[in-house]
Each structure stands twice: as structure tokens, then as C-alpha cells.
C-alpha positions in Angstrom: 108.3 75.2 -77.4 109.0 77.7 -74.6 106.5 78.3 -71.8 104.7 81.5 -71.7 101.7 83.2 -70.1 98.4 84.5 -71.1 98.5 88.3 -70.8 94.9 89.0 -71.8 91.6 87.5 -72.9 88.5 88.8 -74.7 85.1 87.3 -75.4 84.1 88.7 -78.8 81.8 87.8 -81.7 83.0 86.5 -85.1 85.6 89.0 -86.4 84.9 89.0 -90.2 81.9 91.3 -89.6 84.5 93.9 -88.6 86.4 93.4 -91.8 83.2 94.1 -93.7 82.2 97.1 -91.6 85.5 98.8 -92.1 85.4 98.7 -95.9 89.2 98.0 -96.3 90.5 97.7 -99.9 90.5 93.9 -99.9 86.7 93.9 -99.7 84.8 93.4 -102.9 81.5 94.5 -101.6 81.2 97.7 -99.5 79.1 98.4 -96.4 77.5 101.4 -94.8 78.4 100.0 -91.4 76.0 98.6 -88.9 78.5 97.1 -86.6 79.9 100.3 -85.1 79.7 99.3 -81.4 81.3 96.0 -82.2 84.0 97.7 -84.2 84.6 100.3 -81.4 85.0 97.4 -79.0 87.7 95.8 -81.1 89.4 99.2 -81.5 89.5 99.5 -77.7 90.9 95.9 -77.5 93.6 96.8 -80.1 94.6 99.9 -78.0 94.8 97.8 -74.9 97.1 95.4 -76.7 99.4 98.2 -77.9 101.2 98.5 -74.5 101.5 94.7 -73.8 104.3 92.4 -74.6 103.0 89.4 -76.4 104.1 86.9 -79.0 100.9 85.6 -80.5 97.2 86.4 -80.6 94.9 83.4 -80.5 91.4 83.9 -82.0 88.6 81.5 -81.2 85.6 82.3 -83.3 82.6 80.3 -82.2 80.4 81.3 -85.1 79.4 77.7 -86.0 77.9 75.0 -83.7 81.0 74.5 -81.6 79.5 71.5 -79.9 80.5 69.5 -83.0 84.1 70.3 -82.4 86.8 72.9 -82.7 89.0 73.3 -85.7 92.7 74.4 -85.5 94.6 75.8 -88.4 97.5 73.5 -89.4 99.0 75.3 -92.5 101.6 78.0 -92.2 99.8 80.4 -94.5 96.2 80.7 -95.7 95.7 83.2 -98.6 92.6 83.3 -100.7 89.2 85.0 -101.3 86.7 84.4 -98.5 83.2 84.1 -99.8 80.2 83.8 -97.5 78.4 80.6 -98.5 75.0 82.0 -97.7 75.4 85.5 -99.2 78.2 85.0 -101.8 77.8 88.5 -103.4 77.5 90.3 -100.1 80.5 89.4 -98.1 83.8 88.7 -100.0 87.3 89.7 -99.0 90.9 88.7 -99.7 92.9 87.4 -96.7 96.5 86.5 -96.0 96.9 84.7 -92.7 100.1 83.5 -91.1 99.6 80.6 -88.6 101.9 79.4 -85.8 101.3 75.7 -86.6 103.5 74.4 -83.7 101.4 76.4 -81.2 98.1 75.4 -83.0 99.1 71.7 -82.9 100.0 72.0 -79.2 96.7 73.5 -78.3 94.9 70.9 -80.5 96.7 68.0 -78.8 96.1 69.4 -75.3 92.4 69.8 -76.1 92.2 66.3 -77.5 93.9 64.8 -74.5 91.3 66.6 -72.4 88.5 64.8 -74.3 87.4 67.7 -76.5 86.4 67.0 -80.1 89.0 68.7 -82.2 90.4 68.6 -85.8 93.5 70.0 -87.4 92.6 71.8 -90.6 95.6 70.8 -92.8 94.1 71.4 -96.3 95.8 74.5 -97.8 92.7 75.1 -99.9 90.4 75.3 -96.9 88.6 78.6 -96.8 
């Protein structure tokens, strides 16, 4: 793996709210918005990335109790229907996510070596 550099960072809330707020065609339920300021912030972030040279975007979404550990995706491709476990009829969308498993594993291993509680998610049916 070649060595690179971090060209940007952002502290942001859990992204699926944006998927829901935008009403893209892969959503089953539709929304009347409610996350405009958050969505606008992500739009500004997207614009600021447009003039940067980067190879990968790493997303850390601390939407669960992260003190019990951090999960890293360990499958090349995740493709399924995401269904919210609490509101299954409110928040559903189809996703198709490509993962750089080599990079994910390297970050996982570095975090584990540093004493952090981590787990590689290698179940292709994980949602």
C-alpha cells in the first residue's frame, strides 16, 4: 500500500439522514425534508472536495454507542436494502457501496494495535 496524506477532514452527523432528505429514486419512503441545514453543509463539503486530488473518502459515522467499538467494512461490495430497525416503514433505501478492503483492514489493524476495540465486518449480508 502506498503512503498518502489526509487532504481534508470533516466532523458530521450520520449521513443516511441526507439520503432520506434528498428523496433520491432509491428511497422507498419520501420525505418533506427537515434536514436542510445538514444537507446544505454536506453540499458545501462536496463542493470543497471538487477541487482536491484524493483517492478515497473515509466515512466514520458515530451513530451508535462507539465506546463499544468501531466496525470496519471488510467486503468489497455491499448492495442491499437498508431498513431502519426502529422505523422500518419510514426509512428504507437501496444502496450499492464499494469498499477499499485493503485500506479498511490497514486502519482496523492500526487501531487494534493502538488498543482500540475494533471489528472487521466480513459478513456480505451485513446491513
